[in-house]
C-alpha positions, 0 to 999 in steps of 0.5 A: 763709547759709540753711544756716548759719541752718537748722541752729541752728533745726533743733537748737532744734526737736529739743531742744524736742521732746525736752524736752516728751517727758520725763515730768512729775515733778510728782506729790505723794503726801501724807496723814496717818498715824493709829492704826487704833483711835482715829484719833490721828495717829502721830509720828514715822513714817518713810516709805520709798519703795523705788524712790527709796531715800529716807526722809521723816518725818511732822510732829507731826500725822502729815502728810507730803507728798512732791513731785517724783514721776514717774508710775509704781508705788512701793513704800511702807513706814511705820516707827515704834516700837511697830508691826510692819512 
């Protein structure tokens, strides 16, 4: 009986340790994209993150917020018409 009880408890403990060892992907990258010369917000701007192969858009005020990021280095590109890449 003790052996039958020990195995599920051991598996539960190992599983809990594995879950807590996972990186916490709750970081947020946020900001406002503005024009260099007059600090006016730019819209629309597409923000591309190479490592995730995902695009995000700024709002009408040039603001963006990208959540659920894991710790690490990312390559970010901003694209909008009328500006060089």
